[in-house]
C-alpha positions as CSV (number, residue, x, y, z in Angstrom):
1,X,-27.0,-31.8,34.4
2,X,-26.2,-28.8,36.7
3,X,-25.2,-25.8,34.6
4,X,-23.1,-23.0,35.9
5,X,-22.7,-19.7,34.1
6,X,-19.3,-18.1,34.8
7,X,-19.2,-14.3,34.8
8,X,-16.8,-12.3,32.7
9,X,-15.1,-15.1,30.9
10,X,-11.7,-15.9,32.4
11,X,-11.5,-12.6,34.4
12,X,-11.8,-14.3,37.8
13,X,-11.0,-17.9,36.9
14,X,-7.5,-16.8,35.8
15,X,-6.9,-15.6,39.4
16,X,-8.1,-18.8,40.9
17,X,-11.4,-17.3,42.0
18,X,-14.3,-19.7,41.5
19,X,-16.9,-17.5,43.3
20,X,-18.2,-15.5,40.3
21,X,-20.8,-17.9,38.9
22,X,-24.5,-18.5,38.8
23,X,-26.5,-21.8,38.5
24,X,-28.5,-21.4,35.3
25,X,-32.0,-23.0,35.2
26,X,-34.5,-23.2,32.4
27,X,-36.3,-20.0,33.6
28,X,-33.0,-18.1,33.4
29,X,-32.2,-19.1,29.8
30,X,-35.4,-20.1,28.0
31,X,-35.8,-16.8,26.1
32,X,-32.2,-15.4,25.9
33,X,-31.8,-16.3,22.3
34,X,-34.0,-13.3,21.5
35,X,-31.6,-10.9,23.3
36,X,-28.4,-9.2,22.3
37,X,-25.4,-9.1,24.5
38,X,-24.6,-11.7,27.2
39,X,-26.2,-12.4,30.5
40,X,-22.8,-13.4,31.8
41,X,-20.9,-10.3,30.5
42,X,-17.5,-10.6,28.9
43,X,-13.8,-9.7,29.5
44,X,-10.6,-9.6,27.5
45,X,-8.5,-11.5,30.0
46,X,-6.3,-14.0,28.4
47,X,-5.4,-17.0,30.6
48,X,-3.1,-18.3,27.9
49,X,-0.8,-15.4,28.7
50,X,1.0,-17.3,31.4
51,X,1.3,-20.8,32.9
52,X,0.2,-19.5,36.3
53,X,-3.0,-18.1,34.9
54,X,-3.8,-21.3,33.1
55,X,-3.1,-23.3,36.3
56,X,-5.3,-20.9,38.3
57,X,-8.1,-21.3,35.8
58,X,-8.0,-25.1,35.9
59,X,-7.9,-25.0,39.7
60,X,-11.0,-22.7,39.9
61,X,-12.9,-25.0,37.5
62,X,-11.9,-28.0,39.6
63,X,-13.2,-26.3,42.8
64,X,-16.5,-26.0,41.0
65,X,-16.4,-29.7,40.2
66,X,-16.8,-28.9,36.5
67,X,-16.8,-31.9,34.2
68,X,-17.5,-30.1,30.9
69,X,-16.5,-26.6,29.8
70,X,-18.2,-24.8,27.0
71,X,-16.5,-21.6,25.9
72,X,-18.2,-19.1,23.6
73,X,-16.3,-16.5,21.6
74,X,-13.9,-15.8,18.8
75,X,-10.3,-16.9,18.0
76,X,-8.8,-15.6,21.2
77,X,-11.4,-17.4,23.4
78,X,-11.0,-20.5,21.3
79,X,-7.2,-20.4,21.8
80,X,-7.8,-20.1,25.6
81,X,-10.1,-23.1,25.4
82,X,-7.4,-25.1,23.5
83,X,-4.9,-24.3,26.2
84,X,-7.2,-25.4,29.0
85,X,-8.0,-28.6,27.2
86,X,-4.3,-29.4,26.8
87,X,-3.7,-28.7,30.5
88,X,-6.7,-30.6,31.8
89,X,-5.7,-33.8,29.9
90,X,-9.2,-35.3,30.1
91,X,-10.0,-34.1,33.6
92,X,-12.4,-31.5,32.0
93,X,-13.8,-32.0,28.5
94,X,-13.8,-28.8,26.4
95,X,-15.9,-27.6,23.5
96,X,-15.9,-24.2,21.9
97,X,-18.9,-22.4,20.3
98,X,-17.9,-20.0,17.5
99,X,-19.3,-16.5,18.3
100,X,-17.8,-13.5,16.6
101,X,-19.2,-10.8,14.3
102,X,-15.9,-10.8,12.5
103,X,-16.8,-14.2,11.0
104,X,-13.2,-15.2,10.9
105,X,-13.1,-18.7,12.5
106,X,-12.3,-21.4,9.9
107,X,-15.7,-23.2,9.8
108,X,-16.5,-25.7,7.1
109,X,-18.6,-25.0,4.1
110,X,-18.1,-21.2,4.6
111,X,-20.6,-21.4,7.5
112,X,-20.8,-18.1,9.4
113,X,-20.0,-17.7,13.1
114,X,-23.0,-16.8,15.1
115,X,-23.6,-13.1,15.5
116,X,-22.2,-12.3,12.1
117,X,-25.5,-12.3,10.2
118,X,-27.2,-10.2,12.9
119,X,-24.3,-7.7,12.9
120,X,-24.3,-7.5,9.0
121,X,-28.1,-6.9,9.0
122,X,-27.8,-4.1,11.6
123,X,-24.8,-2.6,9.7
124,X,-26.6,-2.9,6.4
125,X,-29.5,-0.8,7.7
126,X,-27.1,1.9,8.9
127,X,-25.2,2.1,5.7
128,X,-28.4,1.9,3.6
129,X,-29.7,5.0,5.5
130,X,-26.3,6.8,5.1
131,X,-26.5,6.1,1.3
132,X,-29.8,8.1,1.2
133,X,-28.4,10.8,3.4
134,X,-25.3,11.1,1.3
135,X,-27.4,11.6,-1.8
136,X,-29.6,14.1,-0.1
137,X,-26.8,16.2,1.4
138,X,-24.3,15.7,-1.4
139,X,-21.6,14.5,0.9
140,X,-19.4,11.4,1.5
141,X,-19.4,9.1,4.5
142,X,-16.4,7.0,5.6
143,X,-17.9,4.1,7.6
144,X,-15.5,2.0,9.7
145,X,-16.7,-1.5,10.5
146,X,-15.3,-4.0,13.0
147,X,-13.1,-6.8,11.7
148,X,-9.6,-7.1,13.3
149,X,-8.1,-9.8,11.1
150,X,-10.7,-10.2,8.3
151,X,-12.9,-8.0,6.2
152,X,-16.0,-10.3,6.1
153,X,-18.3,-7.9,8.1
154,X,-17.3,-4.8,6.2
155,X,-17.6,-6.5,2.8
156,X,-20.9,-8.1,3.8
157,X,-22.4,-4.8,4.8
158,X,-21.0,-2.8,1.9
159,X,-22.0,-5.4,-0.7
160,X,-25.6,-5.8,0.6
161,X,-26.1,-2.0,1.1
162,X,-24.6,-1.2,-2.3
163,X,-21.9,1.1,-0.8
164,X,-19.9,3.1,-3.3
165,X,-16.8,1.0,-2.4
166,X,-15.5,-1.2,0.4
167,X,-11.8,-1.5,1.4
168,X,-10.6,-4.6,3.2
169,X,-7.2,-5.7,4.2
170,X,-7.2,-8.9,2.2
171,X,-7.2,-7.0,-1.1
172,X,-3.5,-6.0,-0.4
173,X,-2.4,-9.6,0.0
174,X,0.4,-10.1,2.5
175,X,2.0,-6.7,1.6
176,X,2.5,-3.9,4.0
177,X,0.5,-1.1,2.4
178,X,1.2,2.6,2.8
179,X,-1.4,4.9,4.3
180,X,-1.0,7.0,1.1
181,X,-2.3,4.0,-0.9
182,X,-5.5,3.7,1.1
183,X,-6.1,7.5,0.7
184,X,-5.3,7.2,-3.0
185,X,-8.1,4.6,-3.4
186,X,-10.6,6.8,-1.6
187,X,-9.6,10.0,-3.4
188,X,-9.7,8.3,-6.8
189,X,-13.2,7.0,-6.1
190,X,-14.4,10.6,-5.3
191,X,-13.0,11.9,-8.6
192,X,-14.6,9.1,-10.6
193,X,-17.9,9.7,-8.9
194,X,-17.6,13.4,-9.7
195,X,-16.9,12.6,-13.3
196,X,-20.2,10.6,-13.3
197,X,-22.0,13.6,-11.9
198,X,-22.4,12.2,-8.4
199,X,-20.6,14.3,-5.8
200,X,-21.5,11.9,-3.0
201,X,-21.0,8.4,-1.8
202,X,-20.3,5.9,1.1
203,X,-17.1,4.1,1.6
204,X,-17.0,1.2,4.1
205,X,-13.6,0.6,5.6
206,X,-12.7,-2.6,7.5
207,X,-10.9,-1.6,10.6
208,X,-8.4,-4.4,10.0
209,X,-6.7,-2.4,7.2
210,X,-4.9,-0.7,10.1
211,X,-2.9,-4.0,10.6
212,X,-1.7,-3.9,7.0
213,X,-0.5,-0.2,7.1
214,X,3.1,0.6,8.0
215,X,2.8,1.4,11.7
216,X,5.7,3.8,11.6
217,X,3.8,5.8,9.0
218,X,0.7,5.7,11.1
219,X,2.5,7.2,14.1
220,X,3.0,10.4,12.1
221,X,-0.7,11.1,12.2
222,X,-2.8,12.5,15.0
223,X,-5.5,10.4,16.7
224,X,-3.3,7.3,16.5
225,X,-2.5,5.2,19.6
226,X,-1.0,1.7,19.0
227,X,-2.0,0.3,22.3
228,X,-2.4,-3.5,22.6
229,X,-4.9,-5.6,24.4
230,X,-4.3,-8.6,26.7
231,X,-4.2,-10.9,23.8
232,X,-1.4,-8.9,22.1
233,X,-3.7,-7.4,19.4
234,X,-3.6,-3.7,18.5
235,X,-6.6,-2.0,20.0
236,X,-8.1,-1.0,16.6
237,X,-10.9,1.0,18.3
238,X,-8.2,3.4,19.6
239,X,-7.1,4.2,16.0
240,X,-9.6,6.5,14.3
241,X,-8.9,5.3,10.8
242,X,-12.0,7.0,9.5
243,X,-11.0,10.4,10.8
244,X,-7.4,10.3,9.6
245,X,-8.4,9.1,6.1
246,X,-11.1,11.8,6.0
247,X,-8.7,14.5,7.0
248,X,-6.0,13.4,4.5
249,X,-8.3,13.0,1.5
250,X,-10.1,16.3,2.2
251,X,-6.8,18.1,2.6
252,X,-5.6,16.8,-0.8
253,X,-8.8,17.8,-2.6
254,X,-9.0,21.3,-1.0
255,X,-5.4,22.0,-2.1
256,X,-6.6,21.5,-5.7
257,X,-9.7,23.6,-5.2
258,X,-12.2,20.8,-4.8
259,X,-14.5,21.1,-1.8
260,X,-16.0,17.8,-0.7
261,X,-17.7,17.2,2.7
262,X,-16.6,14.0,4.2
263,X,-18.0,12.6,7.5
264,X,-16.5,9.6,9.3
265,X,-18.6,7.2,11.3
266,X,-17.6,4.1,13.3
267,X,-20.2,1.4,13.6
268,X,-18.3,-1.1,15.7
269,X,-20.0,-1.4,19.1
270,X,-23.5,-0.8,17.8
271,X,-23.3,-4.1,16.0
272,X,-22.1,-6.4,18.7
273,X,-25.2,-6.5,20.9
274,X,-28.1,-6.0,18.5
275,X,-31.1,-8.2,19.0
276,X,-30.6,-11.4,16.9
277,X,-32.3,-11.9,13.6
278,X,-34.1,-15.2,13.1
279,X,-31.1,-16.8,11.5
280,X,-29.0,-16.4,14.7
281,X,-32.0,-17.2,16.9
282,X,-32.1,-20.7,15.3
283,X,-28.4,-21.1,14.8
284,X,-27.5,-20.6,18.4
285,X,-29.9,-23.3,19.5
286,X,-28.3,-25.7,17.0
287,X,-24.8,-24.8,18.2
288,X,-25.7,-25.2,21.9
289,X,-27.2,-28.6,21.3
290,X,-24.2,-29.6,19.3
291,X,-21.8,-28.6,22.0
292,X,-23.5,-30.5,24.7
293,X,-24.0,-33.6,22.5
294,X,-20.3,-33.5,21.5
295,X,-19.2,-33.5,25.2
296,X,-21.6,-36.1,26.3
297,X,-20.3,-38.4,23.7
298,X,-17.0,-38.4,25.5
299,X,-15.3,-36.1,23.1
300,X,-13.2,-33.0,23.8
301,X,-11.0,-30.3,22.3
302,X,-12.9,-28.9,19.3
303,X,-14.9,-26.1,17.9
304,X,-18.4,-27.3,17.3
305,X,-20.1,-26.3,14.0
306,X,-23.3,-27.2,12.3
307,X,-23.5,-27.5,8.5
308,X,-26.6,-28.6,6.6
309,X,-28.1,-29.8,10.0
310,X,-25.1,-32.0,10.9
311,X,-22.7,-31.6,13.8
312,X,-19.1,-31.1,12.5
313,X,-16.4,-30.8,15.2
314,X,-13.2,-29.1,14.2
315,X,-10.3,-30.3,16.5
316,X,-8.2,-27.6,18.0
317,X,-4.9,-29.2,16.9
318,X,-6.0,-29.1,13.3
319,X,-6.4,-25.3,13.2
320,X,-3.6,-24.2,15.5
321,X,-0.9,-21.9,14.0
322,X,2.8,-22.2,14.6
323,X,2.4,-19.4,17.2
324,X,0.0,-21.5,19.2
325,X,-3.1,-19.6,18.2
326,X,-6.3,-20.6,16.4
327,X,-6.1,-19.9,12.6
328,X,-8.4,-17.2,11.3
329,X,-10.4,-17.2,8.1
330,X,-9.9,-14.3,5.7
331,X,-11.9,-13.1,2.7
332,X,-11.0,-15.0,-0.4
333,X,-10.4,-12.1,-2.9
334,X,-10.1,-14.6,-5.7
335,X,-13.7,-15.9,-5.1
336,X,-16.6,-15.1,-7.4
337,X,-18.4,-13.6,-4.5
338,X,-15.7,-11.0,-3.9
339,X,-15.3,-10.3,-7.7
340,X,-19.1,-9.5,-7.8
341,X,-18.6,-7.1,-5.0
342,X,-15.7,-5.4,-6.8
343,X,-17.8,-5.1,-10.0
344,X,-20.4,-3.0,-8.2
345,X,-17.8,-0.7,-6.6
346,X,-16.9,2.7,-8.0
347,X,-13.1,2.5,-8.1
348,X,-10.5,3.2,-10.7
349,X,-10.1,0.2,-13.0
350,X,-7.6,-0.6,-15.7
351,X,-10.3,0.2,-18.3
352,X,-10.3,3.8,-17.1
353,X,-6.8,4.2,-18.5
354,X,-7.3,2.6,-21.9
355,X,-8.2,5.8,-23.7
356,X,-6.3,9.0,-23.1
357,X,-9.4,11.1,-23.5
358,X,-11.0,9.4,-20.6
359,X,-7.9,9.8,-18.5
360,X,-7.8,13.5,-19.4
361,X,-11.4,14.0,-18.3
362,X,-10.8,12.3,-15.0
363,X,-7.7,14.5,-14.5
364,X,-9.7,17.6,-15.4
365,X,-12.3,16.7,-12.8
366,X,-9.5,16.1,-10.2
367,X,-7.9,19.5,-11.2
368,X,-4.7,17.7,-12.2
369,X,-2.6,17.3,-15.3
370,X,-3.1,14.1,-17.2
371,X,0.5,13.2,-16.6
372,X,0.2,13.7,-12.8
373,X,-3.1,11.8,-12.7
374,X,-1.6,8.7,-14.4
375,X,1.5,9.0,-12.2
376,X,-0.5,9.2,-9.0
377,X,-3.3,6.7,-9.6
378,X,-2.5,4.2,-12.4
379,X,-0.7,1.8,-10.0
380,X,-4.0,1.2,-8.2
381,X,-5.3,-0.8,-11.2
382,X,-2.2,-3.0,-11.4
383,X,-2.2,-6.6,-10.0
384,X,-2.3,-6.5,-6.2
385,X,0.8,-8.6,-6.0
386,X,3.0,-5.7,-7.1
387,X,4.6,-3.4,-4.5
388,X,2.1,-0.6,-3.8
389,X,4.8,1.8,-2.6
390,X,7.0,1.4,-5.7
391,X,4.6,2.9,-8.2
392,X,6.7,5.7,-9.7
393,X,9.0,3.6,-11.9
394,X,6.3,1.1,-12.9
395,X,4.1,3.6,-14.7
396,X,6.7,5.9,-16.2
397,X,6.6,4.0,-19.5
398,X,2.8,4.0,-19.5
399,X,2.8,7.8,-19.4
400,X,5.0,8.0,-22.4
401,X,2.8,5.6,-24.4
402,X,-0.4,7.4,-23.7
403,X,0.6,11.0,-23.8
404,X,0.3,12.7,-27.3
405,X,3.3,14.3,-28.8
406,X,2.1,17.7,-27.7
407,X,1.6,17.3,-24.0
408,X,0.0,20.7,-23.8
409,X,-3.5,19.3,-24.1
410,X,-6.6,21.2,-23.3
411,X,-7.1,19.2,-20.2
412,X,-3.6,19.9,-19.0
413,X,-4.2,23.6,-19.5
């Protein structure tokens, strides 16, 4: 077979330009599974944006006499591959290889997408180091990890590194959550850590929580730009969620006389082109072999996956949403794996509110009255299906139950 590597994804193909390619021989590719990045570079151009761009892409591929097309990427690239496959109608056979550090393509058996394990390993080492630095300097770090639609990477890093807590979008269900709620979770974690005698910690934030926050509310904060990319996704890298949460939580604590140093750090792009760990070195060979074998068998229109050593193709039409895009896989917050992660986090739990003495102590550490502490934070421990914004009414009765007859407790004073 003659193999062509096409530069920058659909950047030039979508313009009908078939000149940006290179014939790939064994010497060009025999060791690339050791390298990070891509020898072909990438782009964010979306040929599915218009019929003209799709027609131009197919025309350019036809000019190159392409019989088989292998695309490599995440859900957006997979959607483009699906559109090309539909348009080609058998003229070109198409297979997609699942590559995304977000780990959000719906592969069988909970198999990861390639790149995820390497990115998690790299992120784990960064957070592990920050955990030591946090303890040494007595400060907090807010680490923002990539993950546009799913929190797999943030959770995988946070769980492995033993981060103080990890916040992912999936924990809020399908609700639109307030920015105040995210800051409440972070602030409460700091107070609980202080009560335990530990004025430091590391919080890992999945950047995808931005998509769950009320965008009108976000626009009221500096450093926020809701620009969209060519696939219609908000450019999450343009929204400094680490900085705005850091500024808000620090402001709240300082107003109550609590001085905490918080540093925000984004570890997005560092993870994408790290040198592969052995898992991905092996996995990519399996996927490449599976993609070629699938096509040479006369098949087309699927994401190729390998589970327990067996090729398992997933047909595009089986995972296409009503909006014509490939479905994404989110973290299952009801799974045992996620529940284990939550058990190791330092966050307010319902048990923290079972005894008024314990609540009073947390309130004292937070320099708040017991009543105000319950009013502000109790809703965080409720079932996530409740409305996060409507917390005032829900806990009013709880306050009356737990407050002693004389509300002038020592902690309140």
